[in-house]
VEXBA-990751 format. One line per 4 residues: number of its first residue (from 1); their letters; for each residue x, y, z of C-alpha. Coordinates in steps of 0.05 Angstrom, whole numbers, plus 5000, padded with zeros to 4 digits. Layout:
N
NUM) A) X,Y,Z | ...
end
This chain:
139
1) MSTL) 4666,5117,4888 | 4644,5154,4942 | 4626,5094,5009 | 4669,5044,5026
5) KEFS) 4610,4991,5010 | 4607,5022,4936 | 4679,5017,4930 | 4694,4940,4962
9) DSLI) 4627,4919,4922 | 4673,4936,4853 | 4746,4903,4873 | 4765,4840,4844
13) FPLG) 4785,4815,4914 | 4742,4811,4966 | 4762,4891,5019 | 4775,4842,5085
17) DKLP) 4784,4860,5144 | 4810,4929,5181 | 4883,4921,5191 | 4902,4883,5256
21) EQFS) 4934,4919,5306 | 5018,4895,5292 | 4997,4930,5225 | 4953,4988,5237
25) KFFI) 5001,5026,5279 | 5042,5031,5212 | 4992,5067,5174 | 4960,5131,5183
29) GQAH) 4880,5125,5162 | 4839,5054,5149 | 4874,4995,5108 | 4833,4931,5100
33) LNML) 4879,4868,5085 | 4854,4815,5052 | 4910,4750,5049 | 4904,4717,4989
37) TTTG) 4959,4658,4995 | 5015,4661,5041 | 5032,4593,5011 | 5095,4603,4969
41) VSIG) 5091,4681,4950 | 5057,4718,4999 | 4993,4770,4961 | 4948,4815,4992
45) NVTF) 4895,4852,4970 | 4911,4921,5004 | 4847,4982,5018 | 4868,5045,5040
49) EPAC) 4815,5092,5059 | 4814,5154,5033 | 4876,5190,5058 | 4907,5131,5094
53) RNNW) 4986,5108,5075 | 5037,5075,5104 | 5097,5091,5138 | 5165,5104,5096
57) HIHH) 5185,5027,5103 | 5247,4971,5066 | 5235,4907,5046 | 5298,4883,5068
61) KGGQ) 5331,4821,5020 | 5269,4822,4978 | 5237,4870,4950 | 5159,4877,4929
65) ILLV) 5111,4880,4881 | 5041,4927,4866 | 4998,4922,4831 | 4944,4972,4834
69) TAGE) 4878,4937,4820 | 4826,5003,4838 | 4823,5070,4856 | 4873,5127,4859
73) GYYQ) 4938,5122,4907 | 5010,5146,4919 | 5080,5104,4912 | 5148,5155,4931
77) EWGK) 5211,5126,4938 | 5262,5165,4989 | 5285,5231,4966 | 5241,5223,4892
81) PAQK) 5186,5255,4877 | 5111,5214,4887 | 5079,5186,4839 | 5017,5179,4818
85) LKAG) 4978,5114,4817 | 4910,5088,4791 | 4887,5013,4770 | 4944,4972,4722
89) DVVN) 4998,5004,4740 | 5054,4963,4754 | 5102,4971,4814 | 5173,4942,4837
93) IPAE) 5202,4958,4893 | 5277,4927,4898 | 5298,4901,4963 | 5335,4958,5011
97) VKHW) 5297,5019,4973 | 5260,5059,5021 | 5192,5070,5012 | 5113,5073,5020
101) HGAT) 5046,5084,4994 | 4967,5098,4998 | 4918,5131,4974 | 4914,5213,4948
105) KDSF) 4857,5248,4999 | 4799,5241,4962 | 4799,5166,4919 | 4800,5090,4962
109) FSHL) 4861,5051,4929 | 4874,4977,4921 | 4928,4938,4905 | 4954,4873,4905
113) AIEV) 5025,4871,4953 | 5071,4810,4931 | 5126,4796,4969 | 5187,4783,4928
117) PAVG) 5211,4708,4968 | 5284,4708,4996 | 5320,4679,5054 | 5315,4712,5121
121) GSNE) 5277,4781,5080 | 5250,4817,5137 | 5203,4884,5130 | 5230,4956,5170
125) WLEP) 5176,4995,5191 | 5199,5067,5199 | 5172,5127,5211 | 5109,5164,5186
129) VTDE) 5088,5208,5119 | 5065,5266,5164 | 5003,5302,5139 | 5046,5368,5120
133) EYLQ) 5089,5317,5071 | 5026,5279,5042 | 4990,5347,5036 | 5035,5375,4997
137) LNL) 5032,5329,4948 | 4990,5363,4883 | 4992,5306,4827
end
């Protein structure tokens, strides 16, 4: 898909709005968020424009599940090599695991982000994935 319009027209769930400031400050590049539900289990459709990625972060007490719905992206845990993701992939992220995810440099990328409920759960945003780190990915 060469444009955001073409990509968004192919999505199962609507694209959503650009991330609000409270979240966009933890991303390099442009992402979009469409919260599908916040009742019981929070599920958001997150779409990353090419080369967009979020900062390293940790989900405390509860984890996160990513269901990739379109495009190509990456997921990486601290100290491990990055994994390339495509539609149909599922990533189970345990609580307390430092990680990041985002689009490849040439593709849009969408996933459903499911927050695993936990009493006292929180999200800790950490340092950005630098351009140097990101551009070394050759998957």
